[in-house]
BATI-653416 format. One record per residue (C-alpha): residue in three letters; residue number from 0; x, y, z. Coordinates in Angstrom, 2 decimals, padded with zeros to 5 digits. Layout:
@resn=Ala, resi=NUM, x=X, y=Y, z=Z
...
This chain:
@resn=Val, resi=0, x=-005.61, y=-002.90, z=017.78
@resn=Lys, resi=1, x=-006.74, y=-006.48, z=017.47
@resn=Gly, resi=2, x=-007.60, y=-008.34, z=014.28
@resn=Asn, resi=3, x=-006.20, y=-008.20, z=010.79
@resn=Ile, resi=4, x=-005.45, y=-004.77, z=009.38
@resn=Arg, resi=5, x=-005.37, y=-004.57, z=005.61
@resn=Leu, resi=6, x=-004.19, y=-001.62, z=003.56
@resn=Tyr, resi=7, x=-005.46, y=-000.77, z=000.09
@resn=Val, resi=8, x=-004.61, y=001.74, z=-002.60
@resn=Ile, resi=9, x=-006.94, y=003.08, z=-005.29
@resn=Asp, resi=10, x=-006.32, y=005.48, z=-008.17
@resn=Leu, resi=11, x=-009.16, y=007.97, z=-008.54
@resn=Glu, resi=12, x=-008.65, y=008.44, z=-012.29
@resn=Ser, resi=13, x=-005.56, y=010.61, z=-011.84
@resn=Val, resi=14, x=-003.98, y=011.99, z=-015.00
@resn=Asn, resi=15, x=-000.49, y=010.66, z=-014.24
@resn=Gly, resi=16, x=-001.53, y=007.38, z=-012.61
@resn=Thr, resi=17, x=-000.62, y=005.43, z=-009.53
@resn=Tyr, resi=18, x=002.01, y=002.69, z=-009.61
@resn=Leu, resi=19, x=002.26, y=-000.42, z=-007.48
@resn=Asn, resi=20, x=005.59, y=-002.22, z=-007.76
@resn=Asn, resi=21, x=006.41, y=-000.21, z=-010.90
@resn=Gln, resi=22, x=003.19, y=-001.19, z=-012.69
@resn=Arg, resi=23, x=000.41, y=001.31, z=-013.33
@resn=Ile, resi=24, x=-002.78, y=000.26, z=-011.58
@resn=Glu, resi=25, x=-006.25, y=000.38, z=-013.09
@resn=Ala, resi=26, x=-008.34, y=003.38, z=-011.99
@resn=Arg, resi=27, x=-011.24, y=002.94, z=-009.55
@resn=Arg, resi=28, x=-010.08, y=-000.50, z=-008.42
@resn=Phe, resi=29, x=-008.81, y=-001.36, z=-004.92
@resn=Tyr, resi=30, x=-005.44, y=-003.13, z=-004.67
@resn=Glu, resi=31, x=-004.52, y=-004.81, z=-001.40
@resn=Leu, resi=32, x=-001.05, y=-003.84, z=-000.21
@resn=Arg, resi=33, x=001.46, y=-006.29, z=001.19
@resn=Glu, resi=34, x=004.65, y=-005.75, z=003.13
@resn=Arg, resi=35, x=007.43, y=-004.37, z=000.93
@resn=Asp, resi=36, x=005.06, y=-003.25, z=-001.83
@resn=Met, resi=37, x=006.28, y=-000.03, z=-003.44
@resn=Ile, resi=38, x=003.84, y=002.76, z=-004.30
@resn=Lys, resi=39, x=004.54, y=005.70, z=-006.59
@resn=Phe, resi=40, x=002.20, y=008.53, z=-007.55
@resn=Gly, resi=41, x=002.40, y=009.91, z=-011.09
@resn=Phe, resi=42, x=005.78, y=011.20, z=-012.18
@resn=Ser, resi=43, x=006.94, y=011.89, z=-008.62
@resn=Thr, resi=44, x=010.45, y=010.68, z=-007.82
@resn=Arg, resi=45, x=009.29, y=009.66, z=-004.34
@resn=Glu, resi=46, x=008.56, y=006.00, z=-003.67
@resn=Tyr, resi=47, x=006.70, y=004.68, z=-000.62
@resn=Val, resi=48, x=007.29, y=001.19, z=000.78
@resn=Val, resi=49, x=004.73, y=-000.65, z=002.92
@resn=Met, resi=50, x=006.25, y=-001.93, z=006.18
@resn=Lys, resi=51, x=004.81, y=-003.52, z=009.31
@resn=Ala, resi=52, x=004.58, y=-001.29, z=012.36
@resn=Ser, resi=53, x=007.31, y=-001.88, z=014.93
@resn=Gly, resi=54, x=006.17, y=-004.10, z=017.76
@resn=Tyr, resi=55, x=003.84, y=-006.04, z=015.45
@resn=Asp, resi=56, x=003.55, y=-009.74, z=016.23
@resn=Asp, resi=57, x=001.98, y=-012.01, z=013.58
@resn=Asp, resi=58, x=000.93, y=-014.54, z=016.23
@resn=Asp, resi=59, x=-001.64, y=-012.38, z=017.97
@resn=Asp, resi=60, x=-002.28, y=-009.64, z=015.37
@resn=Glu, resi=61, x=-001.84, y=-006.94, z=018.01
@resn=Ile, resi=62, x=000.06, y=-003.69, z=017.62
@resn=Asp, resi=63, x=001.80, y=-002.58, z=020.82
């Protein structure tokens, strides 16, 4: 895949909220994710961390 790939998260007015880096995000607004951002959904104890795909090279923006 060539070109910049950007990831976003949005909360669709969930009752328990969506958290980005331990802060509740505003509903119906897109938030761009960056490497090492932490996402949590509601009261779940699971946390998800954004990481680059292995083999990713910043110089040519190509995923092997």
